[in-house]
N, C-alpha and C positions, 0 to 999 in steps of 0.2 A: 504493500500500500504506500503510495506516495504521500508526502506531507502536504498539508494545506498550503504551505509556503511554496512548494515546488510547482503546484498546479495553479497557483494564483487564487486559491480559495481563502481570501482574507475578508474580514468583516467590512461591510460597506453600509452606510446609512442611505436608505432610499425613502422617498416620500410616498410610496404607493399607498400604504395604509392611511396616512393623513389625508392625502388628496381625495381618495375615493370615499373615505368615511365622511369627510367634510361635505362632499356632494350628497352622499346617501342620507346623512342625518339632516341636512338642510331641508330635505323634502319629507322628513318623518316617514320614511319607507316608500313613499309614493314614487320616488325616482330611484328605487333600488335597481341593481343590475337585473333583477327578475321582477315579475309582477307580484305585488304583495297579495296575500290572501285576504278574504273579506274579514276573517277573524282578526287578523293583524291590524287592518285599517280601523276596525271598530275599537280595538284596544288602543291604538295610537290616538284616536280622537278622544277617547275617554281619559287616557293618561295625560294628555296635554291640557286638560281642563284648567289646571292650576298654573300652567306655564313652566313648571319645574323642568320638564325635559327640554323645552326650548332654551331655557337658561343654561342648562348643561351643554347643549349644542353650541351655543354662542361662545361659551368658554373654551370649548374644544377648538372651534374655528379660530379663536384668538390665541391659541397655543398656551392657554393658561391651564395646564393639565392637572396640577394639584387642586385648583379650585373646581375643575371639571369633575374630578373624582368625588369631591365633597358634595357638589350639587347633584350628581347622578345618584350618590348614595342616599341623599335625603329624599330624592324622588322615589328610589326603590323601596324605601321604608314604607311608603304608602302604596306602591305598586310593585310588589316583589316578583311578579311573574311577567314583567315587561321585558321581553327578550331584547328589543332594540336598546333599551336603557342599559341592560347588562353588557351588551356589546360595546356601547359607547363608553361605559366605564372601563371595560377591558382595554379599549384602544387608548384611553387616557393613561391607564396604568402602563401599557406597553411603551408609550412615549416617555414615561418616567423610568423606564428600564426595570419595572416590576413585572417581569414576564410570568412568574409563578402566579401572582395575583391576577394578571390578565387572563391566564389560562383558566383559572377557576371561574371567572366570569363568563368566558366563552363556553365552557362546558355547561354551565347552568343555562345559558341562552339556547344552546343546541338541544338540551333536554326538554326545554319548554317549547321550542319551535324547530323541530327536526328538519324542516325544509327551508330554513332561513339561510339562503345561499351565502350572503356576505359573511355570516358568522364563521363558515368553514374557510372562506378565503383568508380572513384575518387570523383565525386560529392556526392555519397553515403557516403563516409567517412567524407566529410566536413559537410554534413547535419546532420550526427549523432553528430559530435562535436558541432554543433550549436543547439542541442537538438530538431531537427526536425526529430523525429523518423519515422513519417509517410512518409515524403518526402524521407528519406534515404531508407526505405523499398521499395518504389516505384522504386527508381533508381536501387537498387540492383536486384529487380525482372526483370527490363528491361535489365540489363546487363546479367543476366542469360539467358533470352530469346534470346538475340542477340548472345550469345556464351555460350552454356551449358557445354563447356569444360574448362572454365576459373576458375581455383581454387580460385583466389583472389576474384572474384565476390561472390562465396559461403562463403568465409571467412568473407568478409565484411557483407554479409547478416546475417551470424551467429552472428556477433557483434551487429547488430541491434536487432535481436531476444533476445540476452542476455540482452541488455539494457532494453528491454520490459519485462524481466523476463519470456520469453517463452523458458525455458531452454531445453526442449525436442527438439524444432525446432532448437535451436542454436546447440545442439549436432549433430543433423542430418546434418546440413550444415558444421560444423567443420569436421565431418567424410568425407563428400564429398570433401571438400577442400583438405584434406590430401591425399585422394585417387587419386586426380588429380595432386598431386605433391607439394602442399604447405608443407614446411618442416621447418619452422622457429621455434625458441624457443617460440615465441609468440603464434602460433597456437596450439602447443602442450599444453602450459600452459592454454590457453583459453579452450581447450577441457577438460583438467583436472578439471578446475573450474566447467564447465558444468556438468561433470560426478559426481562431488561431490554434486552438487545441485539437481540432479535427483536421488541421492542415489546409483550410480554405483561406489562405492569406489574402488572395485577391479580393475576397468579399470582406475580410476583416478591416482592411485599411479604411474604406469608405465609411464603415460603421463607426470606427473610432473618431474619424474626423467629424461625422455627424453629431456624435455625442458631445464633443467639445465645441462644436458650433452652437449647439443648444445651450450648453453651460460650460464656459471656459474654465470654471473652477470645479468641475465635476471630478472628484477624486477617483471615482470608478472609471471615468474616461481617461484620466491621466495614467492610471495604473494599466489599463488595457493597452493604451498606445505605447507605453514604455515597454511592456512585456513583448509586444509585437515587434518593436524596434530591436530588442535584444535578440529575438529569434532570428531576425534578419541581419544580425551582427552590426546593426547601426547603433553602436554603444553610446556615441555622443548624443544622439537624439534621445535614446532611452534615459540617459543621465539627466538631460534637460527636463523631461517630464517627471522623473522621480524627484528632482529638486523641487518642482512645484508641488508635487504630491506631499512631500514631507513638510514643506513650509506651511501647508494648510492645516496640518495637525501632527506636529512632531511626536506627541505622546502616543499616537496610534499608527506608527509607521514601522513596526518591527521588520516585516519582510522587505520593506522598501530600502532600509539600511543594508540589508543583505544583498539585494539585487544591485543597488548602486555600488556597493563595494566590489561585487563580482564584475560589474561593468568597468569600473576603474582598473581592476586587475587585468582585464582583457585589452586595455589600451595602455598598459604599463605605467599607470599613474598610481604606483604602489603606496606612496605615503597617504594619499587621499583614501585609497582602498582600506588601508590599515585603520584609519580613523573610524570609518563606517563599520568595519567588521569587529572592531573592539566594542563598539556600541551594541552591535547585534549579539555578540557572544554574551555580553553582560545581560541582555534582555532574554536571550534564549540559550542558557548554558548547557542544555542537553542535546542541542541540535549539532550533529557531526558536520553538517555542511558548513556551518559558521567557522568551525576550527579548520576545516580544509582550506577554505578561501582565505582565512587569516594567515594560515601557513604560507600560502602563495605570496601574499602581500609582505609578510615578514622576510621571506627570502629575497623578495624584490628590493627591500631597503637594506639588505645586507645582514639580516639577523638570522643566520643559519640555525643557531641553537634554538631560537624561538620557533622557527619553522618546523624543525624536527619534533619539538615538544607538541605542537598543535597537530601535526600529522599523526602522532601517536594517539592523541585523544580522539581524533576523527576516526582512525582505523578501529579503535576499540568500540566507538559508538556505532559504526556501521555493522560490526560483527554482532554487537548486542541486538541490533535491529534486524539481523538476518540479511542485510544487504551486502552479499558477498561481492557483487560486481563493483560497488563503490569502494569496498575495502581493498579489493585487488588493484583498483585504479590508484588509490593512495599508496599502496605498496610499490607500484611502479614509479610514482613520483619520488618516494624516499630513495629508491634505487638510483634514480637519475641524479639526485643530490650526491649520493655516495660515489657516483661515477664522474663527478665534477660538472654536471650539467644542471640547467635550470629545470624545475619541475613543470611539466606541461599538463594543464588541466585536461 
């Protein structure tokens, strides 16, 4: 199994839940991605009598998520079986990174309204964030079954497939999502990444460019274009995008430090590579890839002893993980040093 770092599977913030939920709740289910049932509409009309749900909606749209949770909770005290209020509160909790709390609300909503399509869509996203890929896939499958015209359901299912390294399936669902009107920077960047990973680079480049045309500060877009550039050995271009990616959120850029360091190594800027790879190893001390690349950088700046020490750690790490191919590659680099040659990645 490849690591999330090596496949590009890193966490990205996307606005799918917020945007769709804002539209959905703005119409109190009437503009749901599927037709609301008569019972739901009657419940919505009765439930909104005191304006409590509308107040929670407005707080959600204003991104006042803590206040939204409080308002939705107050509303649910009087209307405990209002599925849309449970989902709204769940979405607010999810935006506050309380995924466990969000999941409890989504579960309750689905138990009350088992054909409430959006509840499955948003629960799919949360289950994926909780590393429950099987549960997420089941939810997205249900969402697609309930409404085969909902682009977000396909986009979310594509994210699940991507997470499971089923890149061909992910690409098919990203294609479907875009054909159904999904048009965010995120979805184009995710499709670009999928295209890269299945070897369709001719399709990947326009998608990456489209993503960054929509949002020049899209971290997903910058990441995807950087990784594409690296695969095509355009390391300087990749470094430029990784610089922008890191600058937008240095505290959430673990893999970017690794790949920027690797790129610097490939263009023989070893001092810069060493700086990034020291950062990466500090952040991810159990990843043998970091030690391998840091060893290359150390040798490049003349620190043979440091290089050999890191190669030793890398080799032991690969053997621990059962990655004999990588361990053998490191052994070949150590032998090169013993023969008076530079280690070749």
